[in-house]
SETOR-477292 format. One record per atom (N, C-alpha, C, O): y, z, x; atom name; residue in one letter. Coordinates in pm, 1 decimal. Each point is the difference from the previous one (the first is absolute). Example, Ala and Ser with C-alpha at 12.3 -4.5 7.8 and 13.67 -1.06 7.14 Angstrom:
BEGIN
NODE    north       up     east  a r
NODE   -569.0    780.0   1319.0  N a
NODE    119.0      0.0    -89.0 CA a
NODE    120.0      0.0     90.0  C a
NODE     -1.9     66.5    103.6  O a
NODE    106.9   -138.5   -138.6  N s
NODE    119.0      6.0     82.0 CA s
NODE    109.0     73.0    -77.0  C s
NODE    110.8     16.9     50.9  O s
***
This chain:
BEGIN
NODE    north       up     east  a r
NODE  -1436.6  -1330.4   -655.2  N r
NODE     -6.1    132.6     77.0 CA r
NODE   -164.3     22.2     32.3  C r
NODE    -88.4    -24.2    -82.3  O r
NODE     68.9     67.7    198.9  N a
NODE   -137.8     29.4     52.3 CA a
NODE    -19.9    149.1     21.2  C a
NODE     63.2     60.5     86.6  O a
NODE   -146.2     -5.5   -161.7  N d
NODE    -29.5    137.2     24.4 CA d
NODE   -111.3     -1.4    112.4  C d
NODE    -36.3   -106.2     50.4  O d
NODE    -18.2    232.9    -12.0  N w
NODE    -89.6    -14.2    113.8 CA w
NODE   -131.5    -82.4    -36.6  C w
NODE    -53.8    -75.1     81.5  O w
NODE      8.2     95.0   -206.7  N g
NODE   -143.4    -74.3    -38.1 CA g
NODE     31.0   -148.7      2.9  C g
NODE    -72.8    -75.6     64.3  O g
NODE    180.3     29.9   -133.1  N a
NODE     46.1   -146.9     13.0 CA a
NODE     16.6    -53.3    120.6  C a
NODE    -39.9   -113.3     26.9  O a
NODE    103.2    193.7     60.7  N l
NODE     33.8    -47.0    135.6 CA l
NODE   -128.1    -10.6     80.4  C l
NODE    -14.2    -95.5     76.3  O l
NODE    -78.7    187.0    -88.8  N t
NODE   -131.7    -10.6     54.7 CA t
NODE    -73.5   -122.6    -49.5  C t
NODE    -50.6    -78.7     80.0  O t
NODE     45.0     63.8   -193.7  N f
NODE    -67.1   -137.8    -74.7 CA f
NODE     80.6   -111.7     66.2  C f
NODE    -71.4    -88.4     47.6  O f
NODE    190.9     72.8    -34.5  N v
NODE     75.3   -121.2     33.8 CA v
NODE    -42.2    -32.4    156.7  C v
NODE    -30.7   -112.3     40.0  O v
NODE     34.7    220.1     33.0  N q
NODE    -25.1    -14.8    150.3 CA q
NODE   -149.1    -38.8     21.4  C q
NODE    -24.0    -85.9     84.9  O q
NODE    -70.0    137.6   -149.3  N r
NODE   -123.6    -37.5      3.8 CA r
NODE    -27.9   -134.9    -40.6  C r
NODE    -72.1    -71.0     69.9  O r
NODE    125.9     27.1   -183.0  N f
NODE     -4.1   -142.2    -33.4 CA f
NODE     49.6    -99.9    106.5  C f
NODE    -64.5    -95.8     42.7  O f
NODE    204.9    137.5     -1.6  N m
NODE     54.0   -109.0     73.7 CA m
NODE    -76.7     -1.0    151.5  C m
NODE      0.4    -95.3     77.9  O m
NODE    -58.5    211.3    -59.0  N s
NODE    -83.5      2.9    134.3 CA s
NODE   -124.7   -121.1      6.3  C s
NODE    -47.0    -43.9    104.9  O s
NODE     11.7      7.6   -225.1  N r
NODE   -109.4    -93.6     -5.7 CA r
NODE     33.8   -147.8     44.9  C r
NODE    -82.5    -89.7     17.5  O r
NODE    233.7     80.7     -0.8  N f
NODE     50.2   -133.7     33.4 CA f
NODE     28.3    -12.0    154.3  C f
NODE     35.5    100.1     62.3  O f
NODE    -49.3   -210.6     -5.8  N s
NODE     31.4     -1.8    149.7 CA s
NODE    155.6    -15.8      4.5  C s
NODE     66.4    -33.9    -98.0  O s
NODE    -13.6     62.4    224.6  N g
NODE    149.8    -10.5     25.3 CA g
NODE     53.7    140.7    -13.6  C g
NODE    -57.8     94.3    -53.9  O g
NODE    170.1    -94.2    107.6  N a
NODE     86.5    108.4    -23.4 CA a
NODE     43.6     52.4   -142.5  C a
NODE     41.1    -85.1    -78.9  O a
NODE    -45.9    212.3     39.9  N t
NODE     39.3     45.5   -119.8 CA t
NODE     87.7     97.9     18.8  C t
NODE    -22.8     71.7     97.3  O t
NODE    120.2    -46.5   -164.2  N l
NODE     97.4     95.2      2.6 CA l
NODE     22.8     46.2   -155.8  C l
NODE     33.3    -78.2    -89.0  O l
NODE    -54.4    204.3     73.0  N v
NODE     18.3     59.2   -145.0 CA v
NODE     85.8    129.5     30.1  C v
NODE    -33.2     99.5     64.6  O v
NODE    152.9   -127.6   -129.0  N r
NODE     99.5    114.2      8.8 CA r
NODE      5.9     78.5   -137.8  C r
NODE     37.9    -49.4   -106.2  O r
NODE    -77.0    165.8    122.9  N d
NODE     20.8     86.3   -123.9 CA d
NODE    141.5     81.2      0.6  C d
NODE     81.7      1.5     92.1  O d
NODE    -73.2     62.7   -212.1  N s
NODE    141.7     39.7     -7.0 CA s
NODE     12.2    132.3     80.1  C s
NODE    109.8     53.8     13.8  O s
NODE   -217.7     -4.5     36.1  N e
NODE     32.0    117.5    110.0 CA e
NODE     51.0    -47.0    126.8  C e
NODE     80.2     70.4     61.5  O e
NODE   -123.3   -197.1     -9.6  N s
NODE     53.7    -49.5    124.0 CA s
NODE    130.1    -30.4    -26.4  C s
NODE     84.3     37.5     81.6  O s
NODE    -47.4   -103.1   -187.5  N r
NODE    143.9    -42.0    -12.4 CA r
NODE     82.5    116.8    -18.9  C r
NODE    111.7     -2.6     51.7  O r
NODE   -150.6    115.0   -123.4  N m
NODE     72.6    129.8    -12.6 CA m
NODE     21.6     47.5    134.6  C m
NODE    113.4     36.4     31.2  O m
NODE   -209.0    -32.1     53.8  N s
NODE      1.3     41.6    139.5 CA s
NODE    110.6    -82.8     87.2  C s
NODE     62.3     59.9     87.7  O s
NODE    -41.7   -181.9   -110.1  N n
NODE     84.2    -60.3     54.3 CA n
NODE    143.1     11.0    -31.0  C n
NODE     92.2     -8.6     81.2  O n
NODE    -82.4     32.7   -233.5  N t
NODE    125.3     41.9    -48.5 CA t
NODE     51.7    132.1     63.6  C t
NODE    111.6     11.1     50.8  O t
NODE   -204.7     88.1    -58.9  N l
NODE     47.0    128.9     44.4 CA l
NODE     25.3      4.7    123.8  C l
NODE     77.1     84.6     45.3  O l
NODE   -145.3   -185.8     39.6  N r
NODE     54.3      6.2    154.2 CA r
NODE    121.9    -62.3     20.1  C r
NODE     66.3     25.0    100.7  O r
NODE    -27.6   -106.4   -188.4  N a
NODE    148.1    -73.3     10.3 CA a
NODE     93.4     89.5    -42.2  C a
NODE    104.4     11.2     64.2  O a
NODE   -126.3     60.7   -170.6  N i
NODE     91.7     93.9    -42.5 CA i
NODE     36.9    128.6     90.4  C i
NODE    111.6     51.8      5.6  O i
NODE   -225.9    -10.8     63.2  N a
NODE     12.5    108.2     89.0 CA a
NODE     93.3    -45.5    115.5  C a
NODE     88.7     75.7     39.2  O a
NODE   -108.4   -204.1     18.4  N e
NODE     68.3    -59.0    107.8 CA e
NODE    146.1    -24.4    -39.0  C e
NODE     88.1     -5.8     85.8  O e
NODE    -66.9     -6.6   -201.1  N q
NODE    150.3    -16.7    -46.1 CA q
NODE     67.2    123.4    -13.4  C q
NODE    121.2      6.0     20.5  O q
NODE   -191.3     99.3    -54.7  N v
NODE     62.5    129.8     -5.1 CA v
NODE     -6.6     78.9     98.2  C v
NODE     87.0     86.6      9.2  O v
NODE   -196.0    -95.3     94.4  N f
NODE    -13.9     97.7    101.5 CA f
NODE      8.1    -69.8    140.3  C f
NODE     12.3     70.9     99.9  O f
NODE    -19.3   -222.2    -87.7  N g
NODE     10.9    -81.2    105.1 CA g
NODE   -122.5    -59.7     36.7  C g
NODE   -101.5     37.3    -58.8  O g
NODE     93.7   -130.4    152.9  N p
NODE   -125.9    -88.0     39.5 CA p
NODE    -93.3     93.4     37.8  C p
NODE     20.9    109.4     52.4  O p
NODE   -140.1   -167.4    -86.9  N g
NODE   -129.3     72.3     73.4 CA g
NODE    -34.7    121.8    -84.3  C g
NODE   -103.1     60.1     30.3  O g
NODE    168.8    -20.6   -121.9  N k
NODE    -25.7    145.8    -56.9 CA k
NODE   -127.2    -10.2   -101.7  C k
NODE    -70.5     98.1    -23.7  O k
NODE     51.0   -210.7    -26.8  N g
NODE   -121.1    -21.5    -82.7 CA g
NODE     18.7     67.9   -126.3  C g
NODE     98.7     67.0    -30.4  O g
NODE   -209.9    -91.4    -47.6  N p
NODE     -6.3     89.1   -142.2 CA p
NODE     11.2    152.8      9.7  C p
NODE    -69.9     57.6     83.3  O p
NODE    148.6      8.5   -158.6  N v
NODE     14.2    146.7      9.8 CA v
NODE    -73.2     43.3   -107.0  C v
NODE     21.7    -42.0   -113.6  O v
NODE   -121.2    136.0    143.8  N a
NODE    -87.8     71.2   -111.0 CA a
NODE     91.4    101.4    -62.8  C a
NODE     79.0     58.3     74.2  O a
NODE    -80.8    -28.9   -211.0  N a
NODE     44.6     85.5    -72.2 CA a
NODE    -50.7    130.7     34.0  C a
NODE   -120.7     17.3     16.9  O a
NODE    221.2     93.7     -3.5  N d
NODE    -34.5    129.5     35.4 CA d
NODE     46.1     82.4   -134.3  C d
NODE    107.5     60.0     -2.4  O d
NODE   -190.6    -61.9   -100.3  N y
NODE     28.6     58.9   -132.5 CA y
NODE     -0.5    154.7     36.3  C y
NODE     93.9     66.4    -43.9  O y
NODE   -170.6    -16.5    103.9  N k
NODE    -19.2    154.1     17.4 CA k
NODE    119.7     54.6     73.8  C k
NODE     16.2    121.7     -9.0  O k
NODE     73.7   -193.6     83.3  N n
NODE    105.1     71.2     54.5 CA n
NODE    129.6    -67.3    -42.3  C n
NODE    103.9     27.2     60.3  O n
NODE   -105.2   -124.5   -173.6  N a
NODE    118.3    -50.6    -52.9 CA a
NODE     65.9     73.7    -87.8  C a
NODE    -70.0     75.9    -67.1  O a
NODE    181.9    -75.7     47.9  N r
NODE    109.9     71.2   -102.0 CA r
NODE     28.8    -90.7    -92.9  C r
NODE      6.8     42.1   -115.4  O r
NODE     13.6   -164.8    136.0  N v
NODE     42.1   -102.7    -95.2 CA v
NODE    -90.5   -118.6     18.1  C v
NODE    -30.1    -37.7    113.3  O v
NODE    -17.0    -26.0   -228.2  N l
NODE    -76.3   -119.6    -21.5 CA l
NODE     61.6    -78.8    -93.2  C l
NODE     19.8     37.7   -115.5  O l
NODE     12.4   -147.3    159.5  N i
NODE     76.6   -119.4   -110.2 CA i
NODE   -108.5   -105.0      0.8  C i
NODE    -33.0    -58.2    103.3  O i
NODE    -22.1     35.3   -222.8  N s
NODE    -98.2   -116.7     10.7 CA s
NODE     70.2   -124.8    -70.0  C s
NODE     25.2     -9.0   -120.1  O s
NODE      0.9    -84.3    217.6  N f
NODE     59.8   -116.4    -55.3 CA f
NODE   -115.7   -107.5    -29.2  C f
NODE    -84.3    -18.4     87.8  O f
NODE     78.3    -45.9   -196.5  N g
NODE    -89.1   -102.8    -38.0 CA g
NODE   -149.8     61.1      3.5  C g
NODE    -93.4    -80.0     -5.4  O g
NODE     73.6    182.9     11.9  N d
NODE   -134.7     72.9     32.5 CA d
NODE    -28.2     96.3   -121.7  C d
NODE     87.9     77.5    -37.6  O d
NODE   -197.6    -82.4    -17.0  N a
NODE    -27.7    115.1    -89.8 CA a
NODE   -137.0     60.8     32.2  C a
NODE    -97.7    -32.3    -67.6  O a
NODE     88.5    112.9    161.1  N p
NODE   -112.6     59.9     66.2 CA p
NODE   -109.8     53.9    -91.3  C p
NODE   -120.0      4.6     27.1  O p
NODE    182.4     37.2   -144.1  N l
NODE   -101.7     65.2    -84.9 CA l
NODE    -67.0   -114.3   -116.1  C l
NODE    -97.3     19.7    -72.8  O l
NODE    176.7   -135.0     80.9  N d
NODE    -54.6   -103.8    -78.5 CA d
NODE    -78.8   -107.1     71.1  C d
NODE    -76.2    -71.5    -65.1  O d
NODE     89.4     57.7    186.7  N s
NODE    -54.9   -120.1     62.3 CA s
NODE      6.5     35.3    155.0  C s
NODE     51.6    104.1     40.7  O s
NODE   -104.4   -193.4     36.0  N g
NODE    -15.2     23.0    141.0 CA g
NODE   -150.7     33.2     48.1  C g
NODE    -85.1     43.3    -77.7  O g
NODE     61.8    -68.7    215.4  N v
NODE   -127.0     23.3     59.7 CA v
NODE     39.5     91.8    110.7  C v
NODE     89.0    -27.7     80.4  O v
NODE   -166.7    151.3    -78.9  N p
NODE    -98.6     52.8    -92.1 CA p
NODE     78.9     79.1    -98.8  C p
NODE     50.5    101.5     48.0  O p
NODE    -28.6   -122.6   -169.5  N l
NODE     69.3     69.4   -111.5 CA l
NODE    -25.8    149.3     -5.0  C l
NODE     94.8     78.5     -3.7  O l
NODE   -217.6    -38.4      3.5  N t
NODE    -32.6    147.0      3.9 CA t
NODE     43.8     63.7    106.0  C t
NODE     49.8    111.4    -16.4  O t
NODE    -58.5   -167.2    145.4  N l
NODE     45.6     81.5    129.5 CA l
NODE    144.1      8.0     -3.5  C l
NODE     55.8     99.8     45.8  O l
NODE     17.2   -206.1   -101.2  N l
NODE    161.9     14.8     22.3 CA l
NODE     46.6    104.0   -124.3  C l
NODE     92.5     79.6     15.9  O l
NODE   -159.8    -89.4   -127.1  N a
NODE     39.0     88.5    -98.0 CA a
NODE    -31.2    150.5     46.0  C a
NODE     79.1     90.3    -27.1  O a
NODE   -172.4    -72.3     82.6  N r
NODE    -30.4    135.4     41.1 CA r
NODE     68.1     55.1    121.3  C r
NODE     14.3    120.4     21.1  O r
NODE     32.8   -231.4     68.8  N q
NODE     97.4     46.1    100.9 CA q
NODE    131.4     37.8    -54.6  C q
NODE     65.5     91.4     50.0  O q
NODE    -32.3   -148.3   -134.6  N i
NODE    143.3     13.1    -82.4 CA i
NODE     -3.7    149.3    -60.0  C i
NODE     78.8     90.9     26.0  O i
NODE   -180.6    -87.9   -105.6  N a
NODE    -13.0    126.9    -74.0 CA a
NODE    -23.1    124.2     92.9  C a
NODE     49.2    109.2    -28.5  O a
NODE   -126.5   -129.3    141.8  N d
NODE      5.7    112.6     95.8 CA d
NODE    137.8     34.5     69.8  C d
NODE     39.5    114.5     22.1  O d
NODE     23.4   -224.7      7.3  N a
NODE    132.9     26.2     59.2 CA a
NODE    101.7     68.4   -108.8  C a
NODE     81.7     84.9     35.5  O a
NODE    -91.4   -120.2   -143.5  N r
NODE     80.8     60.9    -99.0 CA r
NODE    -20.6    146.4    -45.1  C r
NODE     87.8     71.2    -48.8  O r
NODE   -230.3    -32.3     74.5  N v
NODE    -34.3    131.7    -18.9 CA v
NODE      6.9     85.2    119.4  C v
NODE     52.9    111.2     -0.4  O v
NODE   -113.8   -172.1    113.7  N n
NODE    -13.0     91.2    110.6 CA n
NODE     97.6    -50.1    127.3  C n
NODE    -20.9     50.9    110.1  O n
NODE    111.8   -136.0   -122.9  N g
NODE     80.3    -41.2     98.2 CA g
NODE    141.1     82.3     -3.1  C g
NODE     16.5     99.7    -70.3  O g
NODE     70.4   -148.3    145.6  N p
NODE    137.1     56.1     -0.9 CA p
NODE     98.7    -46.0   -116.2  C p
NODE    115.2    -35.1     25.8  O p
NODE   -165.0     37.2   -151.0  N c
NODE     87.4    -20.9   -104.4 CA c
NODE     22.5   -150.5     -9.3  C c
NODE    118.5    -32.2     -9.2  O c
NODE   -206.8    -65.2      9.7  N l
NODE      5.5   -140.1    -15.2 CA l
NODE     65.8    -39.3   -139.9  C l
NODE    -52.7     41.1   -103.4  O l
NODE    162.1   -116.8     99.1  N k
NODE     71.4    -56.9   -119.7 CA k
NODE    -32.8   -146.8     13.4  C k
NODE     23.4    -64.5    102.2  O k
NODE    -85.1     10.1   -223.6  N w
NODE    -51.0   -116.9    -13.3 CA w
NODE     99.3    -85.5    -96.8  C w
NODE     39.2     56.8   -101.9  O w
NODE     -1.1   -175.3    125.0  N a
NODE     76.5   -103.7    -68.7 CA a
NODE    -87.4   -132.8    -22.6  C a
NODE    -61.0    -49.1     95.0  O a
NODE     57.1      0.6   -204.2  N v
NODE    -70.0   -121.9     -5.7 CA v
NODE     98.8   -103.0    -48.8  C v
NODE     59.5     21.5   -105.6  O v
NODE    -34.0   -149.6    185.9  N v
NODE     88.5    -96.1    -46.6 CA v
NODE    -97.9    -86.0    -72.9  C v
NODE    -97.5    -42.8     61.8  O v
NODE    117.3      9.6   -205.8  N d
NODE    -73.0    -82.6    -38.9 CA d
NODE     42.9    -36.5   -147.2  C d
NODE     16.2     91.5    -80.7  O d
NODE      2.2   -219.2     44.8  N p
NODE     73.0    -37.1   -134.2 CA p
NODE    -76.2     57.7   -117.7  C p
NODE     58.0     35.1   -102.7  O p
NODE   -182.6    -26.4    118.8  N r
NODE    -76.5     68.9   -109.0 CA r
NODE    -32.6    134.3     17.1  C r
NODE     -7.5     38.8    116.6  O r
NODE    -13.9     42.7   -208.1  N l
NODE    -52.5    150.8      7.9 CA l
NODE   -150.6     -9.3     17.5  C l
NODE    -76.1      5.5    -96.6  O l
NODE     35.4    -19.5    220.4  N s
NODE   -128.6     17.7     38.7 CA s
NODE    -57.9    117.2     -3.8  C s
NODE     77.1     91.2    -29.8  O s
NODE   -214.9    -53.3     54.8  N t
NODE    -48.5    121.2     15.5 CA t
NODE     62.9     61.7    114.3  C t
NODE     33.8    116.9    -18.4  O t
NODE     -6.6   -173.4    147.5  N s
NODE     66.5     55.4    115.3 CA s
NODE    128.8     42.2    -42.8  C s
NODE     48.1    104.5     43.7  O s
NODE     18.7   -184.2   -134.3  N g
NODE    157.0     24.5    -32.8 CA g
NODE      3.9    142.9    -92.2  C g
NODE     85.9     87.9      6.4  O g
NODE   -205.5    -92.4    -94.0  N s
NODE     14.1    119.8    -78.0 CA s
NODE    -51.1    116.3     65.1  C s
NODE     24.5    105.0    -59.5  O s
NODE    -90.7    -95.4    168.5  N k
NODE    -26.0    127.3     81.4 CA k
NODE     86.8     23.9    102.7  C k
NODE     -0.1    111.7     51.8  O k
NODE     73.6   -196.6    -13.7  N a
NODE     97.3      7.9    107.3 CA a
NODE    116.5    103.9    -34.0  C a
NODE     17.5     31.9   -117.6  O a
NODE     52.4     14.6    206.2  N d
NODE    133.5     93.9    -29.7 CA d
NODE    101.1    -72.9    -55.6  C d
NODE     77.6     52.4    -79.9  O d
NODE    -66.0   -201.4    122.0  N l
NODE     98.4    -80.2    -44.7 CA l
NODE    -45.7   -138.6    -23.0  C l
NODE    -41.4    -68.4     93.7  O l
NODE     47.6     24.1   -215.8  N w
NODE    -19.0   -150.4    -31.7 CA w
NODE    123.0    -79.4     -7.3  C w
NODE     86.3     25.5    -84.1  O w
NODE    -75.2   -119.9    168.3  N v
NODE    121.5    -84.0     24.3 CA v
NODE    -30.2   -145.9    -48.5  C v
NODE    -51.5    -87.0     70.3  O v
NODE     95.3     71.3   -214.9  N p
NODE    -35.0   -126.1    -57.8 CA p
NODE    115.8   -102.8     46.0  C p
NODE    112.1     -9.5    -50.0  O p
NODE   -161.0    -58.6    147.9  N v
NODE     88.9   -112.0     74.4 CA v
NODE    -28.5   -137.7    -82.6  C v
NODE   -107.8    -35.1    -48.0  O v
NODE    214.6    -23.7     44.5  N i
NODE    -15.0   -142.9    -56.1 CA i
NODE   -102.2    -89.6     73.7  C i
NODE      9.1    -17.2    121.5  O i
NODE    -95.7    -33.5   -187.7  N p
NODE   -124.4    -80.0     67.5 CA p
NODE     69.1    -90.8    104.5  C p
NODE     90.6    -78.6    -27.9  O p
NODE   -146.9     99.1    160.9  N g
NODE     47.9    -95.7     97.4 CA g
NODE    111.0     41.4     74.5  C g
NODE     34.1    -62.5    100.5  O g
NODE     30.2    169.5   -143.0  N k
NODE    123.6     47.1     72.3 CA k
NODE    -37.4    141.7     93.9  C k
NODE     86.8     80.4     34.1  O k
NODE   -202.9    -69.7     -6.9  N d
NODE    -32.5    125.4     95.4 CA d
NODE     80.3    -22.5    131.8  C d
NODE     44.3     99.9     56.7  O d
NODE    -23.8   -215.5     -6.9  N l
NODE     83.0    -20.1    149.2 CA l
NODE    133.3     48.1    -24.6  C l
NODE     61.1     57.7     89.9  O l
NODE     -4.6    -78.2   -216.8  N a
NODE    140.9     52.2     -5.9 CA a
NODE     16.2    135.5     -0.9  C a
NODE    101.1     51.3     47.9  O a
NODE   -218.6     33.7   -113.3  N l
NODE     15.0    121.3    -10.3 CA l
NODE    -20.9     68.2    147.3  C l
NODE     67.0     94.4     41.7  O l
NODE   -163.2   -154.3     22.8  N a
NODE    -39.2     41.9    136.3 CA a
NODE    131.7    -16.0     99.2  C a
NODE     31.5     81.9     86.3  O a
NODE     37.7   -202.8   -116.4  N l
NODE    133.8     -1.2     99.1 CA l
NODE     91.5     72.7    -46.6  C l
NODE     77.0     40.9     86.9  O l
NODE    -49.2     -0.2   -217.0  N g
NODE     89.1    100.3    -47.0 CA g
NODE    -19.8    134.3     55.1  C g
NODE     90.5     68.0     48.5  O g
NODE   -229.6    -28.5    -59.6  N i
NODE    -35.0    138.1     65.4 CA i
NODE     30.8     -0.5    149.0  C i
NODE     51.2    100.8     48.8  O i
NODE    -76.8   -200.7     23.2  N m
NODE     27.5    -20.6    138.8 CA m
NODE    155.8     -1.9     30.4  C m
NODE     52.7     63.2     91.5  O m
NODE     13.4   -145.4   -182.3  N r
NODE    158.4      9.3     15.7 CA r
NODE     58.2    148.2    -21.6  C r
NODE     97.6     44.0     60.7  O r
NODE   -169.8     23.5   -152.8  N s
NODE     51.4    143.2    -45.4 CA s
NODE    -28.7     98.8    124.8  C s
NODE     80.5     89.0     27.7  O s
NODE   -201.6   -109.4     47.6  N l
NODE    -44.6     75.2    105.6 CA l
NODE    108.1    -20.8    123.5  C l
NODE     43.8     91.0     70.4  O l
NODE    -12.5   -223.8    -60.5  N l
NODE     87.0    -26.2    123.0 CA l
NODE    135.4     46.8    -26.4  C l
NODE     64.8     43.5     95.2  O l
NODE    -15.1    -46.4   -208.3  N d
NODE    125.2     55.9    -34.9 CA d
NODE     18.7    134.4     19.7  C d
NODE    100.2     49.9     51.4  O d
NODE   -225.7     26.5   -104.4  N r
NODE     -3.4    150.6     23.4 CA r
NODE    -23.6     63.2    131.8  C r
NODE     46.4    110.5     28.3  O r
NODE   -122.2   -184.7     55.8  N y
NODE    -50.0     34.1    131.2 CA y
NODE     15.5   -119.1     99.6  C y
NODE    -94.8    -68.7     38.2  O y
NODE    220.6     52.1     -1.4  N p
NODE     19.0   -116.6     81.7 CA p
NODE    -49.9     22.0    127.2  C p
NODE    -19.7    -99.9     69.2  O p
NODE     -7.7    220.4    -18.8  N g
NODE    -76.7      5.3    138.1 CA g
NODE   -138.5     47.3    -16.8  C g
NODE    -48.7    101.6     49.7  O g
NODE    -20.5   -206.5   -142.1  N i
NODE   -133.5     22.5    -32.8 CA i
NODE    -78.5    -17.3    144.3  C i
NODE     36.3    -79.4     86.8  O i
NODE   -156.7    172.7    -75.6  N v
NODE    -64.0     -7.2    137.1 CA v
NODE    -51.1   -144.9     36.0  C v
NODE     19.3    -49.3    111.1  O v
NODE    -78.5     -8.4   -202.1  N q
NODE    -71.5   -136.4     21.3 CA q
NODE     74.4   -105.2    -79.6  C q
NODE    -49.7    -23.4   -110.2  O q
NODE    144.2    -36.1    138.4  N p
NODE     62.9    -93.9    -97.1 CA p
NODE    -92.6   -112.8    -14.1  C p
NODE    -94.2    -21.6     76.4  O p
NODE    131.6    -61.2   -195.8  N p
NODE    -97.2   -108.9     -8.3 CA p
NODE     45.5   -129.9     93.6  C p
NODE    107.8     -5.5     59.3  O p
NODE   -191.8    -79.6    -57.4  N p
NODE     61.0   -145.9     81.2 CA p
NODE    135.9    -20.9    -48.3  C p
NODE     36.2     41.5   -110.1  O p
NODE     32.0    -98.9    182.1  N e
NODE    127.4    -53.9    -34.7 CA e
NODE     -1.8    -67.9   -128.2  C e
NODE     67.6     43.6    -93.3  O e
NODE   -158.0   -172.7     78.9  N s
NODE     -5.3    -82.6   -104.4 CA s
NODE    -22.6     88.2   -133.3  C s
NODE     72.4    -10.0    -99.0  O s
NODE   -175.8     92.6    108.8  N l
NODE     -7.3     93.9   -135.2 CA l
NODE    102.6     77.1    -21.5  C l
NODE     36.7     15.9   -116.4  O l
NODE     29.7     46.5    220.0  N k
NODE    134.1     77.7    -24.5 CA k
NODE    101.9    -74.8    -57.5  C k
NODE     59.0     43.8    -98.8  O k
NODE    -29.2   -156.6    150.6  N n
NODE     83.5   -104.7    -57.8 CA n
NODE    -13.0    -40.2   -133.2  C n
NODE     97.3    -16.3    -73.6  O n
NODE   -221.5     -1.4     37.1  N k
NODE    -32.5    -36.3   -122.1 CA k
NODE     39.6    115.4   -106.9  C k
NODE     68.6    -20.7   -100.1  O k
NODE   -121.7    141.8    137.0  N a
NODE     25.0    125.7    -89.3 CA a
NODE    150.8     21.2    -17.3  C a
NODE     39.5     38.2   -110.2  O a
NODE     40.9    -57.8    200.8  N l
NODE    144.1     13.7      6.0 CA l
NODE     88.4   -106.5    -57.7  C l
NODE    122.7      7.4     -7.1  O l
NODE   -204.3   -116.3    -37.2  N s
NODE     64.3   -133.2    -34.1 CA s
NODE     55.8     18.8   -160.2  C s
NODE     88.7    -72.0    -45.9  O s
NODE   -142.6    160.1    -17.0  N r
NODE     42.0     25.9   -132.4 CA r
NODE     20.1    146.1    -31.8  C r
NODE    -58.5     87.0     64.6  O r
NODE    134.8    -61.6   -156.4  N t
NODE     21.8    143.7    -53.2 CA t
NODE   -118.3     59.5    -77.4  C t
NODE    -91.8    -64.2    -51.0  O t
NODE    110.4    211.1     50.5  N i
NODE   -106.8     67.8    -79.5 CA i
NODE    -15.7    -50.1   -152.0  C i
NODE   -101.3    -15.5    -68.1  O i
NODE    250.1     -6.3     36.5  N d
NODE      4.7    -41.3   -142.8 CA d
NODE    -69.5   -124.4    -20.1  C d
NODE    -65.4    -16.4   -103.0  O d
NODE     74.2    -86.2    204.3  N d
NODE    -54.2   -122.4    -20.4 CA d
NODE   -166.5     15.1    -22.3  C d
NODE    -67.4    -64.9    -80.1  O d
NODE     21.9    164.5    169.4  N y
NODE   -150.0      4.3      5.5 CA y
NODE    -37.7     95.4   -129.8  C y
NODE   -110.3    -19.9    -50.9  O y
NODE    183.7    108.5      2.1  N v
NODE    -10.6     59.8   -126.0 CA v
NODE    -33.8   -110.0   -113.7  C v
NODE    -99.7      0.6    -72.2  O v
NODE    212.3   -102.1     72.1  N t
NODE     -5.1   -109.7   -105.6 CA t
NODE   -111.3    -83.3     -8.0  C t
NODE    -54.7    -42.4   -101.8  O t
NODE     20.9     19.2    240.9  N e
NODE   -121.8   -123.2      9.5 CA e
NODE   -125.9     70.4    -34.4  C e
NODE    -76.9    -53.9    -79.6  O e
NODE     44.2    185.7    139.2  N s
NODE   -135.1     68.2    -22.4 CA s
NODE     -1.8     53.2   -136.3  C s
NODE   -112.4     17.5    -47.1  O s
NODE    216.3     13.0    -28.8  N g
NODE      4.1     53.0   -135.8 CA g
NODE    -45.1    149.9     -3.9  C g
NODE    -45.9     50.4   -102.5  O g
NODE     62.5     21.2    225.9  N v
NODE    -35.7    142.5      2.6 CA v
NODE    134.3     80.5    -10.1  C v
NODE    104.8    -54.5     34.4  O v
NODE   -106.3    171.9    -76.8  N p
NODE    128.0     85.5     -0.8 CA p
NODE     65.1     25.4    141.5  C p
NODE    -77.5     -2.4     95.6  O p
NODE    186.1     21.9    -76.1  N p
NODE     47.7     37.2    132.3 CA p
NODE    -51.2    125.2     42.8  C p
NODE      4.5     15.3    122.0  O p
NODE    -48.2     71.0   -182.4  N s
NODE    -50.3    126.1     64.9 CA s
NODE   -113.6    -10.6     70.7  C s
NODE    -35.3     85.4     81.5  O s
NODE    -42.9   -212.4   -113.3  N i
NODE   -127.8    -25.7     67.3 CA i
NODE     23.8    -39.8    148.3  C i
NODE    -67.4     40.2     94.8  O i
NODE    185.9   -135.5    -88.0  N i
NODE     24.4    -58.3    111.1 CA i
NODE     62.2     90.5     99.5  C i
NODE    -28.2     -1.5    119.8  O i
NODE    121.3     86.8   -180.2  N h
NODE     71.4     98.3     78.7 CA h
NODE    -83.7    121.1     37.1  C h
NODE     49.3     90.9     66.9  O h
***
């Protein structure tokens, strides 16, 4: 893991050698991941989507504990806190196997079985597709088919969360 200081040192060190050097930090990998996710959800060319905490009503943190880690930690924590106090009634759920600081401060901590976040996400998607079949922006067919390939009870069993969380 390379924080800003370590990354600066590594880049300076590598620049002393001739030839092409590529240093990929976690931020560039995260950016590529976010771009791929946004394109799967919103369509090609949509790129990464910035979080709008100020106007959000629901925030679900999957595999992310913004009060425990992340860059910049203080900025994210402040944006979430401001949205909860000054926004239009933000409700926050943290999906994390352990009770992190973020989970303890959220409105809802969802203790998913480690590695079963996808089952929970697909279960929530299945529930939304069942309840709102005419959803305005349907997911791509492959994602929709994946979500509909199993029952909500299957997703409940696999993720280890109560049915009330998925419904």
